[in-house]
N, C-alpha and C positions, 0 to 999 in steps of 0.2 A: 139714412144719413140724418143725424140729429142736427137741427139748426135752432139757434137762439138769436133773435133779432130784437135789439133794444130800440126804443124811441122815447121821445118826450123831453130830451135834454134841451138846454137853451140858456139864455142870459136872464137873470132875475136879480132884483135888488135885495139886499140884506133884509131879512124879516119876511120875505115872500115865500111862495110855495111852488113846487113842481111835482108832477106825477110821472114817474118813469114806468114804461111798460116793457115786458120781455115776452115776446111771442115765441112759443116753443112748438116745434114740429118735427116729424120724422119717426116718432114712436109714441107709445103710451107712457106718460110720465108719472103715473101713480107709483108711489114707492120711492120717488126721487127726493133728494134734498135740493132745494133751489136757493140760490144765494145772490146777493149783490156785493160786489167789491168795488173799490175806487182806487185810482192812482193819480196823484198830483205830480206835476213836473218835478223831477229830481228826488222823488220819494218812492218808497216801496209800495207795492199793492197792499191795500188795507181792507180788512173785512168790515162790512157795513151791517148787513142783516141777512138772515136765512130763515127758511121755513120749509117744513116737510110739505109735500104736495097736498096732503090732506089738510094742512093748516093747523094741525093739533099742536105742533111745537113751533115756536118762533124764537129767534135769538137776535140780539142786537149788540152792536158795539156800544160801549159806555158813552162815546162821544155823540151818538145819535139817539140814544134812548130818550123816550118821551117827545121826540121831534119827528122821527121817521116811523112809518108803519109799512110792513110788508104784508101783502095779501095776494090772493090768486082767484082767478075765475076759471074753474075747471072746464066749463063748457067751451071756453075760448082758448084753453091751453095757454093762458097768459098769467104771468106774475107781475105784480105792481110794487112800486116803491113810492109811497106818498111821503114827500119831504116838506115839512113845515118849518117855520122859523129859521130859514136858511141863513147861514153865516158865510162870510168870505172864505173861511177855512174849509168849507164844504166843497169848494171849487176843485174839480177833478174830472177825469174820465170815469164814468160809471159803467161797469160791466156785469152782465148777468152770467151765472154759472149753474151747471147742473151736475149732480153726483149720483151715480148708481153703480154699485151699491154704495151706501154711505155708512160712516161711523159717526154717530151723533156726538161723539167726543171731539171730532175733527172738523166741526162745521165752520170754524174760522180760518182754516188753513187752505190756501189756494190749491195746494197739491192734492187735496182730497177730491177735487172736482174734475170730471172727465171732459166736460163740454163748456165752451165759452162763446159768448157773443162778441161782436166787434167793438162794442162800447159806444157810449153817447156822452158828449161833453156837457157838463154842468158848470156854469160860471156864475158866481155870486158877487155882485159889485157892492162896495161899501158906501 
């Protein structure tokens, strides 16, 4: 049983930083694509960032490029999302997702992912 558990969300002022964690368990994740999505109230789920488990390829939404960084600790089976220079429009529930197999051309599509975490709330105050 694959499990993804996010943590690290919270309330932060605009300009601040947060680091989200996604702890993966249940199988070996080498070869997986791991991603972060977010969903704000009344809006569709939005791609944020993705990384192959090896870390060789990373992808970012234009809205977070140069502010957010996705990384992983293979020994801990954990993927991170470091979020800097946060803006009120970054407020959303952030979810971790895993895809196996994956098509690198589909990294930004929620339907490409087999497994999802429960999400963690990030609120950025102005």
